[in-house]
C-alpha positions, 0 to 999 in steps of 0.5 A: 572314882566317882559318879561322873568319872571319865574312866573306870579302871577297866576302861583305862586298862590299868590296874589299881597299882598302876602296873599296866596289867589289864583289869578284868571284869571280875570284881575280886580280880580287879585289884592288884594283890599288892594294892595298899589302898593308896592312889597311884598317880601317873603323868597326863596323856596328850589326850587329857592335856587336850581335854583340859585345854578345851575345857579352859577355852570353853570356860573362858568363852563363858566368861569364867576366870579360873583364877577367881573363885568367885567367878567359878562359883558364880558360873557353877551356881548359875549352871546348876540353877539353870539345870534345875529349872530348865535343863539345857541339854548340855548334860550333867556329865559335860557340866560337871567335867567343865567345872571340875576342870575349872576347880582343878586348874584353879588349884594347879595355879594357886596351890602346890599341886599338879594335874595327874591321872589318878587311879584308886580302888574306885577307878581312874580320873583326872586328879591333882597331886602335891609333891610333898603329900600322899593326898590327892584331890579329884575335882570330879568327885568334889563337883559331882557329889555337890551337883547331885546334892544340888548344892550351891555356893560351895566353891569359894569356901571349899576350894579356898580351903584346899588352896590353903592346905597346900599353899605354894612355897 
C-alpha cells in the first residue's frame, strides 16, 4: 500500500480480490485474474483493533486530541521537525503509524467513514471506507508520503478537506 505499510499482500495471505487464496512470490501470479483494480475492504481483526486502541492511548499520553486537527497537526509537525534535527530513536515507521492512526481516527469520528482492512494492487493496510462511495482513504499513505517529503503544516487542510468530502449525514 505504501512506503510504511503494515503488511504486503504476501504477509496477509490474502489475494488482491480478497478471496483468501494465498499470494505467491511471483509478481505475475500475485493478482487474482478477476481483480478489477478496485480496493477490497474487509472488517478489522482483533489485532488491528488492539493496535488502533494502543496508538490512541499513546496519542492521548502525548497530549494529542484526535478530535482536533490543530492538535494532530502540531504534534505531527513537532515530531517530524524533531526527527529532522535529532532522531529520537522511535523510528519513522512507528511515528508514521501513530499519526496515520490519529488521522484515520479523526476521519472515523468526523466523517462518514469507518476503519477496514483494505487490499489493493499495492498491498494490505488499515484504511477507511465510506458506505456510499467506492473510494478508500489509506492514512498510512497520506502520512508516509508527506513524512518522506518532510512536509509540515499539511494535516489541518488535507484532513479537513477529506472530512468535507464524506461529511456525516
